[in-house]
C-alpha positions in Angstrom: -28.4 -18.2 26.1 -25.8 -16.3 27.8 -22.4 -16.7 28.4 -19.3 -15.8 30.2 -15.6 -15.8 28.8 -12.6 -15.8 30.5 -9.4 -14.8 28.4 -11.4 -13.0 26.0 -9.0 -10.9 25.1 -6.5 -13.6 24.2 -5.4 -15.4 21.3 -8.5 -18.3 21.5 -10.5 -16.4 23.6 -11.1 -13.5 21.1 -12.0 -16.0 18.4 -14.5 -17.8 20.3 -16.0 -14.5 21.8 -16.4 -13.7 18.1 -17.9 -16.5 17.4 -20.6 -16.3 20.6 -21.2 -12.8 19.5 -22.2 -13.5 16.2 -24.4 -16.7 16.7 -28.2 -16.2 17.4 -27.5 -18.7 20.1 -26.6 -16.5 22.6 -28.2 -12.8 23.7 -25.6 -11.7 26.2 -22.1 -12.7 25.7 -19.9 -11.3 28.9 -16.1 -11.2 28.9 -13.9 -10.7 31.8 -11.8 -7.5 30.9 -8.5 -6.9 33.0 -7.2 -4.2 31.5 -7.5 -3.5 27.6 -10.3 -4.5 25.7 -7.6 -5.6 22.8 -8.9 -7.4 20.4 -13.0 -7.0 21.5 -12.5 -3.8 21.3 -15.7 -2.1 19.4 -17.5 -5.5 19.6 -21.0 -6.2 21.2 -20.2 -7.6 24.1 -20.9 -7.0 27.7 -17.2 -6.0 30.0 -16.7 -7.3 33.5 -13.9 -5.6 34.5 -11.4 -7.8 37.0 -9.8 -10.8 36.8 -10.1 -14.0 38.4 -9.4 -13.1 41.7 -12.3 -10.3 41.2 -14.8 -12.2 43.5 -17.7 -10.0 43.8 -17.3 -9.0 39.9 -17.4 -12.9 39.2 -20.0 -13.6 41.4 -22.1 -10.9 40.4 -21.9 -11.5 36.4 -22.1 -15.4 36.9 -25.6 -14.9 38.4 -27.7 -15.3 35.2 -25.3 -17.0 32.8 -26.3 -20.5 31.1 -22.6 -21.5 30.4 -18.9 -20.7 31.4 -16.0 -20.8 28.7 -13.0 -20.5 30.9 -10.0 -19.9 28.5 -7.7 -17.9 30.6 -4.2 -18.8 32.0 -0.7 -17.6 31.4 2.0 -20.1 29.3 5.1 -18.5 30.4 5.7 -17.0 34.1 9.1 -17.2 35.7 8.0 -19.2 38.7 5.7 -21.9 39.6 3.9 -19.7 42.2 3.2 -17.0 38.8 1.7 -20.4 37.4 -0.4 -21.9 39.9 -2.1 -18.5 41.1 -2.8 -17.8 37.8 -4.0 -21.2 36.0 -4.9 -23.1 39.5 -6.1 -20.8 42.0 -7.8 -18.5 39.9 -9.9 -21.6 38.3 -10.9 -23.0 41.9 -12.1 -18.9 42.2 -14.1 -19.4 39.2 -15.5 -23.1 39.7 -16.6 -22.5 43.0 -18.3 -19.3 42.2 -20.0 -21.0 39.4 -21.1 -23.8 41.8 -22.2 -21.2 44.0 -24.6 -19.6 41.7 -26.5 -22.4 39.8 -24.2 -22.3 36.5 -24.0 -25.8 35.6 -22.4 -25.9 32.1 -18.6 -25.0 31.8 -16.0 -25.8 29.3 -12.3 -25.4 30.6 -9.2 -25.0 28.0 -6.4 -27.0 29.7 -3.5 -28.2 27.6 -1.9 -31.5 26.1 1.4 -30.2 28.2 -0.5 -31.3 31.3 -0.4 -35.1 30.5 3.3 -34.6 28.9 5.1 -35.5 25.9 4.1 -38.7 23.8 6.5 -41.1 23.0 6.0 -43.0 19.2 2.2 -43.3 20.1 -0.4 -40.0 20.2 -1.6 -39.6 23.5 -5.1 -40.2 24.6 -7.2 -39.3 27.4 -7.0 -42.7 29.5 -2.9 -42.0 29.4 -1.1 -40.9 32.6 -0.3 -37.6 33.6 3.3 -36.9 33.0 3.9 -33.0 32.8 7.7 -32.3 32.1 6.9 -28.1 32.6 5.7 -25.7 35.5 3.2 -24.6 33.0 2.0 -28.7 32.3 2.0 -29.4 35.9 0.0 -26.1 36.5 -2.8 -27.7 34.3 -2.4 -31.2 35.5 -2.7 -29.3 39.1 -6.3 -27.6 37.4 -7.7 -30.5 36.1 -7.4 -32.3 39.6 -9.2 -29.9 41.3 -12.0 -29.8 39.1 -13.8 -32.6 40.7 -13.0 -31.2 44.6 -14.9 -27.9 43.4 -18.0 -29.2 41.4 -21.4 -30.3 42.5 -23.0 -33.6 41.1 -25.7 -31.6 39.0 -22.5 -29.7 37.1 -21.2 -30.8 33.8 -17.7 -29.6 32.9 -15.8 -30.5 30.1 -12.0 -30.4 30.0 -10.5 -29.3 26.5 -6.4 -30.5 25.7 -5.6 -28.7 22.7 -1.9 -29.1 21.5 0.0 -26.1 19.6 -2.9 -23.8 18.4 -2.0 -21.4 15.8 -4.1 -18.8 13.4 -4.4 -14.9 13.1 -3.8 -13.3 16.3 -1.2 -15.7 17.9 1.7 -14.3 18.9 4.3 -17.3 20.0 4.4 -19.5 17.1 4.5 -16.5 15.3 8.4 -16.3 16.0 8.7 -18.8 13.5 7.1 -17.4 10.8 9.1 -14.2 11.1 12.2 -15.9 11.1 10.9 -17.9 8.1 10.2 -14.5 6.2 13.9 -14.2 6.2 14.8 -17.2 4.4 15.7 -19.5 7.3 13.7 -22.4 8.9 14.8 -23.4 11.9 14.1 -27.0 12.0 14.0 -28.8 15.7 15.7 -32.6 15.3 16.5 -34.3 11.9 12.9 -32.6 10.3 11.0 -35.7 10.3 11.0 -36.6 14.2 9.9 -35.0 16.7 6.3 -35.0 15.4 3.9 -32.8 17.1 -0.1 -32.2 16.5 -1.3 -29.0 15.8 -4.4 -27.4 15.3 -6.1 -24.0 13.8 -7.8 -21.8 15.8 -11.2 -22.0 14.5 -11.3 -25.7 14.7 -10.6 -25.2 18.5 -14.0 -22.8 18.6 -15.5 -25.6 17.0 -14.3 -28.1 19.8 -15.6 -25.2 22.3 -18.8 -25.0 20.8 -19.6 -29.1 20.6 -18.4 -29.5 24.2 -20.9 -27.0 25.3 -23.4 -28.9 23.7 -22.9 -31.9 25.6 -24.7 -32.5 28.8 -23.3 -35.0 30.8 -22.9 -34.6 34.1 -19.5 -34.9 35.6 -16.5 -34.1 34.3 -15.5 -35.0 30.5 -12.1 -34.6 29.1 -10.9 -34.3 25.6 -8.2 -33.8 23.2 -8.9 -31.1 20.3 -6.6 -31.3 18.0 -5.4 -31.1 14.2 -3.4 -33.3 12.1 0.5 -34.6 13.0 3.3 -32.8 11.3 6.9 -32.6 11.4 9.2 -29.6 11.0 9.9 -30.7 7.4 6.4 -30.5 6.5 5.7 -27.0 8.3 8.6 -25.4 6.3 7.5 -26.9 2.8 4.3 -25.6 3.3 5.6 -22.3 4.1 8.1 -21.9 1.5 4.9 -22.5 -0.7 2.6 -19.8 0.7 5.8 -17.4 0.8 7.0 -18.1 -2.5 10.4 -18.8 -1.8 12.5 -21.2 -0.8 14.3 -21.2 2.6 17.4 -22.6 4.2 16.7 -25.1 6.7 18.9 -24.5 10.3 18.8 -28.0 11.8 19.0 -27.5 15.5 20.2 -30.2 17.7 18.7 -30.3 21.3 21.8 -29.0 23.0 21.7 -25.8 20.7 18.3 -25.3 21.6 19.0 -25.3 25.2 21.7 -23.3 24.7 20.2 -20.5 23.0 16.9 -20.4 24.8 19.1 -20.2 28.3 21.3 -17.2 26.5 18.1 -15.2 25.8 16.4 -16.1 29.4 19.6 -15.1 31.4 19.8 -12.0 28.8 16.0 -11.2 29.4 16.2 -11.3 33.0 19.0 -8.5 33.2 16.0 -6.1 31.7 13.8 -7.8 34.4 11.6 -9.7 31.8 10.7 -13.2 31.2 10.8 -14.1 27.4 8.5 -16.5 25.7 12.0 -18.4 24.5 13.5 -20.2 28.0 14.7 -22.9 29.2 11.4 -24.8 29.6 10.1 -24.0 26.3 13.3 -25.2 24.9 13.1 -28.6 26.9 9.5 -28.9 25.7 10.4 -28.3 21.7 12.7 -31.1 21.5 10.0 -33.6 22.8 7.5 -35.1 20.4 3.9 -33.7 21.0 1.2 -35.7 19.4 -2.3 -36.3 20.3 -5.4 -38.3 19.4 -8.8 -36.7 18.9 -10.4 -40.2 18.2 -12.7 -39.3 21.5 -13.9 -36.6 20.7 -14.9 -37.2 17.1 -16.7 -40.1 18.7 -18.2 -38.5 21.6 -18.7 -34.9 20.4 -18.8 -35.0 16.6 -15.6 -33.2 16.4 -13.3 -33.1 13.4 -11.0 -31.1 12.2 -12.0 -28.7 9.4 -8.9 -26.6 8.6 -5.9 -28.6 7.3 -2.2 -27.4 7.8 -1.6 -26.2 4.8 -5.2 -24.1 4.8 -4.3 -23.1 8.0 -0.8 -21.8 7.7 -1.7 -20.0 4.4 -4.7 -18.1 6.3 -2.5 -17.3 8.9 0.7 -16.1 7.1 -2.0 -14.0 4.6 -3.1 -12.6 7.9 0.1 -11.7 9.4 1.5 -9.6 6.1 -2.1 -8.0 5.8 -2.2 -6.6 9.3 2.2 -5.9 9.3 3.0 -8.7 11.2 5.1 -10.0 8.8 
């Protein structure tokens, strides 16, 4: 088979590309590359130069492809227009081109953010979509347009992961970097709000299983790991790092004020930070989801525990001089 991957130079996409390249099932792995090869440098893939608005390049690349893995998108942007350009318009371009070129098998990465926070009960696929951020709203809009673009013979699987962590990840990494200095940020009281987390290799596993499912139409799944809390994350990090960190409890008001200060300061220099007002609003809420449907229909279960995943991640950061 031949695969086409968007977002292959990013965190999750590069792990997926590595897996596909190593697999005997794929004779060719094409990756859309906008600028630098980044994590794909030196690896055996076919480069498709451009982005999801490069219509001729994508159309040509899809002419002999069997499956599309669409992982490209932005998680942080200053305006709604930026989010929708990257997450909605780009996805529409890809799906319409896939339909035109006869590519019937597509796996698309969405997010728990498209559904919104949970409230004491893990989110399921039947829940209403109530996003609270521009990012989440763009992912909801993206999911909504899929049905307008596909043909009856297409099989589209939409996957909604929660927080994904692992080697090469550079946002949750900020938390681990702070903890290196003996301070553990704790949102809420440490046991609440809860959050779902999933290790990157389990996301890759879920993506692979979704690609193997051939049901026509659109199927949606949460691909997740265990539900945890800030106290448990701290305890695991303390064990792996071999030292006890000091808990720094952050109430919602403080989280919002700090994020607002960082965002305002960054704007003076023409940049938009990872820690911003929207992320702060999301951080203080509960984000849990159930992977029961994926387990039932795809045979998906997470293989990597939170303790093992954090251990692997921290060791990778140390080995690569990130910590």
